[in-house]
C-alpha positions in Angstrom: 2.9 -11.4 5.0 2.4 -8.8 2.3 1.6 -5.2 2.6 0.3 -3.2 -0.3 1.7 0.0 -1.1 -0.6 1.9 -1.7 -1.5 4.2 -3.4 -1.5 4.0 -2.5 0.0 0.3 -3.3 -0.4 -0.9 -2.3 -0.6 -0.8 -2.1 0.8 -1.5 -1.1 3.7 -3.8 -1.6 6.5 -1.4 -1.5 5.3 0.0 1.8 5.4 -3.1 3.8 6.7 -4.3 1.1 6.9 -7.9 0.2 7.1 -9.3 3.7 5.6 -12.8 3.4 5.0 -15.5 6.0 7.6 -17.6 4.2 10.3 -14.9 4.4 9.4 -14.2 8.0 9.6 -17.9 8.8 13.1 -18.1 7.3 14.3 -15.1 9.4 12.8 -16.7 12.5 14.7 -19.9 11.8 18.0 -18.0 11.6 17.2 -16.1 14.8 16.3 -19.3 16.6 19.5 -21.1 15.6 21.5 -18.1 16.8 19.8 -17.9 20.2 21.2 -19.3 23.4 20.5 -23.0 24.2 18.2 -22.2 27.1 16.1 -20.0 24.8 15.9 -22.7 22.2 14.9 -25.3 24.8 12.1 -23.0 26.1 10.8 -22.3 22.6 10.8 -26.0 21.7 8.8 -26.8 24.9 6.3 -24.0 24.0 5.9 -25.4 20.5 4.5 -28.6 22.0 1.7 -26.6 23.6 -1.6 -25.9 21.8 -1.0 -23.2 19.3 -3.3 -20.2 18.3 -4.2 -20.0 14.6 -1.5 -18.4 12.5 -2.1 -14.8 11.6 -3.5 -14.2 8.2 -1.4 -12.4 5.6 -2.5 -9.0 4.5 -4.4 -9.3 1.3 -5.8 -7.1 -1.4 -9.6 -7.7 -1.3 -12.5 -6.8 -3.5 -15.2 -4.7 -1.7 -18.8 -5.6 -1.9 -20.8 -2.8 -3.5 -24.6 -2.3 -3.7 -26.2 0.8 -5.0 -29.0 2.0 -2.8 -32.1 3.9 -3.6 -31.7 7.7 -4.1 -34.1 8.3 -1.2 -32.2 6.1 1.3 -30.8 8.4 3.9 -27.1 8.4 4.8 -26.5 7.2 8.3 -24.4 9.3 10.7 -21.4 10.8 8.9 -17.9 9.4 9.6 -16.2 11.9 7.3 -15.9 13.4 3.9 -13.1 14.0 1.4 -12.7 16.6 -1.3 -11.7 14.6 -4.4 -9.7 17.4 -6.1 -7.6 17.9 -3.0 -6.7 14.2 -2.7 -6.3 13.5 -6.4 -2.9 11.9 -7.3 -1.3 12.6 -3.9 0.0 9.1 -4.1 2.4 10.3 -6.8 4.2 12.6 -4.3 5.2 10.5 -1.4 8.9 11.3 -1.4 11.2 13.9 -3.0 14.6 12.4 -3.8 17.6 13.0 -6.1 17.8 9.9 -8.3 20.8 10.1 -10.7 21.1 13.8 -11.6 17.4 14.6 -11.2 15.3 15.7 -8.2 12.1 13.6 -8.5 8.8 13.1 -6.7 8.6 9.4 -6.0 5.2 7.7 -5.6 3.1 4.7 -6.4 0.2 3.9 -8.7 -1.9 0.9 -9.7 -4.0 -0.1 -12.7 -7.8 -0.7 -12.3 -8.3 -3.3 -9.6 -4.7 -3.0 -8.5 -3.7 -5.9 -10.6 -0.4 -4.2 -11.5 1.6 -1.9 -9.3 4.1 0.8 -10.2 6.6 3.1 -8.7 6.3 6.6 -10.2 8.9 9.3 -10.8 7.7 12.8 -11.5 9.2 16.2 -12.3 8.4 19.0 -14.7 9.0 16.8 -17.7 6.3 14.4 -16.7 5.9 11.0 -15.0 7.7 7.7 -15.6 6.1 4.5 -14.3 8.2 1.5 -13.3 6.5 -1.8 -12.8 7.0 -3.4 -9.4 6.4 -6.9 -10.7 7.4 -9.9 -8.6 7.2 -9.4 -4.8 9.6 -12.3 -4.5 12.2 -10.4 -6.5 11.5 -7.2 -4.4 12.5 -9.0 -1.2 15.2 -11.0 -2.9 17.5 -9.6 -5.6 15.4 -6.4 -5.9 13.7 -4.9 -8.9 15.6 -2.8 -11.4 13.8 0.2 -12.8 15.0 2.5 -15.6 14.0 6.1 -14.8 15.6 7.7 -17.9 18.3 6.9 -20.4 21.1 7.4 -17.9 19.4 6.5 -14.6 18.7 2.9 -13.4 18.0 2.1 -9.7 17.5 -1.2 -7.9 14.7 -1.3 -5.3 15.0 -4.0 -2.7 13.3 -4.8 0.6 15.3 -6.3 3.4 12.8 -8.1 5.6 13.3 -7.5 9.3 13.2 -10.1 12.1 9.8 -11.6 12.9 10.7 -10.8 16.6 11.1 -7.1 16.0 8.1 -5.7 14.2 9.0 -6.5 10.5 6.0 -4.5 9.3 7.7 -1.3 10.4 11.4 -2.2 10.7 12.0 -3.8 7.3 14.2 -1.6 5.1 13.7 -0.4 1.6 17.1 0.0 -0.2 17.3 2.3 -3.2 20.6 1.8 -5.0 22.0 3.2 -8.3 23.2 0.5 -10.7 24.5 0.1 -14.3 26.9 3.0 -14.0 24.3 5.4 -12.6 25.8 8.3 -10.6 23.5 9.2 -7.7 22.8 8.8 -4.0 21.7 5.6 -2.2 18.8 5.6 0.2 17.8 3.3 3.0 14.3 3.8 4.5 12.3 1.8 7.0 8.9 0.5 6.0 7.5 2.2 9.1 8.7 5.6 7.9 7.3 4.9 4.5 3.9 3.9 6.0 3.9 7.2 8.0 4.5 9.1 4.8 1.6 7.3 3.1 -0.7 7.9 6.0 0.2 11.6 5.9 -0.7 11.8 2.2 -4.1 10.0 2.6 -7.5 11.1 3.8 -8.4 9.4 7.1 -11.8 8.4 8.2 -12.5 6.8 11.6 -15.1 4.0 11.5 -16.2 2.7 14.9 -12.8 3.6 16.5 -10.6 2.3 13.6 -8.8 4.5 11.1 -9.1 3.8 7.4 -6.9 5.5 4.9 -8.4 6.6 1.6 -6.3 7.3 -1.6 -7.7 8.7 -4.8 -6.0 9.1 -8.1 -5.7 8.3 -11.8 -5.5 4.7 -12.9 -2.2 3.7 -14.5 -2.4 1.9 -17.8 -1.6 -1.8 -17.3 1.4 -1.7 -19.6 2.9 1.3 -17.6 2.9 3.6 -20.6 1.0 6.3 -18.8 -2.3 7.0 -17.1 -5.8 6.0 -18.2 -8.8 8.4 -18.3 -10.3 6.8 -15.2 -9.9 7.3 -11.5 -10.0 4.9 -8.5 -10.0 4.7 -4.8 -7.9 2.6 -2.5 -9.1 2.0 1.1 -6.5 0.6 3.5 -6.7 -0.5 7.1 -3.3 -1.0 8.8 -3.4 -3.7 11.5 0.0 -5.3 11.5 -0.1 -8.8 9.9 -3.9 -8.4 9.4 -3.6 -5.3 7.2 -6.1 -5.1 4.4 -6.6 -3.0 1.3 -9.6 -2.6 -1.0 -9.4 -1.0 -4.5 -12.6 0.5 -5.8 -13.3 2.1 -9.2 -14.7 5.6 -9.1 -17.4 4.5 -11.5 -18.7 2.0 -9.0 -20.1 5.0 -7.0 -22.8 6.8 -9.1 -23.0 10.5 -8.6 -25.3 11.6 -5.7 -26.6 8.1 -5.0 -25.9 6.4 -1.7 -24.0 3.2 -2.1 -23.4 0.4 0.4 -19.7 -0.7 0.5 -18.4 -3.5 2.6 -14.7 -3.5 3.5 -14.0 -6.8 5.3 -16.2 -6.9 8.4 -17.3 -3.3 8.1 -20.2 -2.0 5.9 -20.6 1.8 5.3 -22.5 4.0 3.0 -20.6 6.1 0.5 -21.9 8.9 -1.7 -19.8 10.5 -4.4 -21.4 14.0 -4.8 -21.7 16.2 -7.8 -20.0 18.8 -5.7 -16.8 16.8 -5.8 -16.8 15.0 -2.5 -16.8 11.5 -1.1 -19.0 11.2 1.9 -18.7 8.2 4.2 -21.3 7.4 6.8 -22.7 4.5 8.8 -25.0 1.9 7.2 -28.6 2.1 8.2 
């Protein structure tokens, strides 16, 4: 099971971070072998019963977009977001001392979220560190150089499949290569709560969807492009989904049909600097 950190990024991968069905299966096997004989016998008997389909892993999906006629009215409004107020909030998820510097730590993606980055920001600017392989993130961890004297390892310890691994896995942040600085341990649930607090939330038919908006990172991690994008996420345990969408896919002041999984809504990016989300007619 993978979750995308958002910025969101992400989303998504740091947040729920690199929990996959394979790693959960390995954890489950270890827990099974350590369980009492009676528990193992009951589980083996249950395994012989008809099984429900395995839950699908969270995935990063491409939304379906269709520009509507300018005279097509927006359905009932679900919510609206001021773009300037939401811009780049994904870069300011945590404030931590890393090495000798106090930094805002966040996440960013390139267009289409093909590459994902941790970001480190202070008055001197923003450094991007590529997340890279999710297998490494949940294994040996990923080493990121923040500056000439500061290198940290970021690793996700996947929690037990029997005890809510989506929220109870742990992100370890550890100084390496002679770096002098604190170590941090944060549950993925706490990280998801922080991301939710930094997002704009719209309720669609009783379900919350988080919206992130910010600058696109350059694919090589050298800085930011001159384009912006949205990331829509819907947290639902192992069925969590995320949909990146380029800002340019929503023409100004023209209603646009956007399908996020099983849900279709109308979105309008206004010349007044807002994103309006409403029901599809």
